[in-house]
Each structure stands twice: as structure tokens, then as C-alpha cells.
N, C-alpha and C positions, 0 to 999 in steps of 0.2 A: 400346855407346856408338857413336853415328853422328850426323853432321850432321842437325839437324831437318828440313832441306829434303829429305832422302831418306826421311822417315817414311812417306808414303803408298805410295811404291814398295816399301819393305821390308814393310809390312803387307799389300800386295797380292800381291807376287811372291815373298817370302821373301828370304833372304840367299844370296848366291853370291859365290865369291872373286872379286875384281876388284882391279886395281891402280889406285890413284890417290892422289896427295898424300900419300905416306907419309914417315916420318922415315928409314926405311932401305929399301934395295932387296933384295927377296927374291921367291920365287915367289908367286902369288896365294893368299891364305888368309884365313880368318875367325878373328879373335881373341876370346878369351873370358877372364873372370876366375873364379877359383874362389870368391871372396868378393864378393858385390855391392858391398860397401862399398869395394872397392878401385878402383872407377871414378874416385873423386876424384882420384887421383894422375895419372891419364891425362887426365882432363878439364882439369886445371891446365896440364899440359904442352901440350895441343891448344890451349887459349885463349891461351897465352903465344905459341906458334908463329903462330897466326892473327893476334894483335896485331902480331908482327914483320912479317907479310906484309900488313898493312892490311886484314885480313879480320875481320868482326865478325859471327859466327854463333853459333847456339845448337845444343845437342846434345840428343839423346833417348837414354834408357837403356831397354834391352830386356832381358827374361828369356826365355832360350831353353832349350827342352826338347830335349836330345839323345837320340838313339835308339841302339839297339845297332848299327845300320848306320854311324853317324858313327864315323869313326876320329879320334882325337884325339892330339895330339902335344905333349910339354912344350915351352915356349917357353925356349930357353937365355938369352934377353935379358931375360926378365920372369919371375922365379920365382912370381909370384902369378897367372900365367896360362898358357893353353894355346891351341892353334889347331886348325883342320881345314881340309882342302881340299874338304870335301864341301859341297853345297848344303844349305840349311835351309829347310824348308817353311813358308809363312806360318802355317799351322795350329799350328806349334811355337813361335811368336813372340808374346810379350806385351809391350805397351808399358807400362813401369813409371813412367817420369818424362819429362816433356816440358819443352823450353825451358830447359835447363841452361845 
């Protein structure tokens, strides 16, 4: 799940850990859900946060194929997700839904 205005950059360059506009401070990482349907909880939270900050933007949902080279870590703050510090190739990213 990422802001739609980042869609073309993600599909062209892939995903790479970067810090910006997060709810908590921590090292750069890329977050994932175990179940695609769990994105709705995060989307609701992001939209609420955007509204509080007078931002009105849409989000895009991606499916990512992880490889054996990707090291994943459990997220202690979100039991339905995990994260990696590794880059994700654009060849391993599929746009699932747009303008959420």
C-alpha cells in the first residue's frame, strides 16, 4: 500500500527502504501484510491521518513476490505484517488496485 502518486516510480524502480511521513520513527524498511485483505485497516488509518493533516490522496495496492534473498522480520507493532530492509525489484511487483 503506497500513495498513488508514487505508482509510476514504484513500477519503474521497484521498492527500496526510505523514511518519510511515518506514524512512528524507526530504521528504513518496507512493510508487507501476510493477507492482502488486511490492507483495509492500514488504509483507514492512513486516510484518517491524511484528513487530520489536510491531505487528500489516494493509495495503490501492490502484490510483491519475495525471493529467498529477501530477509523478512516480524513486526512487533502489527501482528498481521512483516518487513524487510531489502530492495524489491520492479519485476517482482504487481499493481493490484489503484486509487483507493
